[in-house]
N, C-alpha and C positions, 0 to 999 in steps of 0.2 A: 685317867688322865694325859698320859701320856701318848696313848692315840689318838686323843680327841685333838691334842697339840700337837700333834705331828714328830713328836722326840721319841729317842730311846728310855726304854724303862731304865736303863744305866745312866741316861739324862735325864733322866727325870730326877731319879734316885740322890743324882750328885746337886741338882738344885732345893732338893729337900732337905739337906744338910750344912747347904753352905756352902761347896765345893765348887759350883760352880753360881753367876749369878745368872737370871732371866733375864732376857735379853728385850728393852725396853718396845719393840715392835709388836710383844706376846701378850702383854699387859694387859690390853683390853680383854683379848681374847682370853686369857685367865681370871679376869673380874666378874667376864659371864659365863663361865662354867659353874666359880662360885659365888653368882648373886651376890656379887659385892661392888663399890666403885674402884674406879684404878687410885683414886685417893690414899683409898684404906691397905691398899695391897705396899705401898709407899710408905703408910704407915703417919697419913697425915689424918686428922679425923672427918674432915667434910671439907669439899674443894672450897677456895676462896671467896667470899661474899665480895660485891662488890662494895667500897666503902658509902656508907649513909650521907647524901648530897642532903643539905641544905644547914642553915645553922646548929652550934652546940645546942643543948639542952639549957644553959647560962642564959648564952646570948638571947635565945628565943622568951625566957621571962622578963630578959632586961626590954627588949622590946614591945612587949605585951605591958609592962610597969608604964614605958616611956609613952604607950598611946592611952594613956590615963592622963598624962599629964598635962597643964594648958597649953594651950599651942604656944605660946610666947616662948615657952621650956621647952619645947618639944622643938622649934627653930634653934635656943641656943647649943641644944646635946648636938644638933644636924649639923652648925656651924661647926662645931669640936671635931666632930667625925670628921668633917670635910677634911678641916686642918690636917689632922694627924695623916692621914689618907693623901694629902699634895704632896705633906711631906715626906713619907716612905716611899711615892714614885721616884 
């Protein structure tokens, strides 16, 4: 593996026992050799996933419940939401 990485056996041995740190630029090549992800080499379980977009589950349920209300009550709730949002600005 030392030869594949282009380092001496001694340098590689130092990496193995923690006397030297592997250069960040070498991580992609090392990950490829080990058939793993750079994130796993760094101790991260998986690459961070982008945050899920859209309403939170509770908010989604509330929207669904709101859609079942009569129109007059829907308007009342929407006016309350508009008032709160305007005050937040």
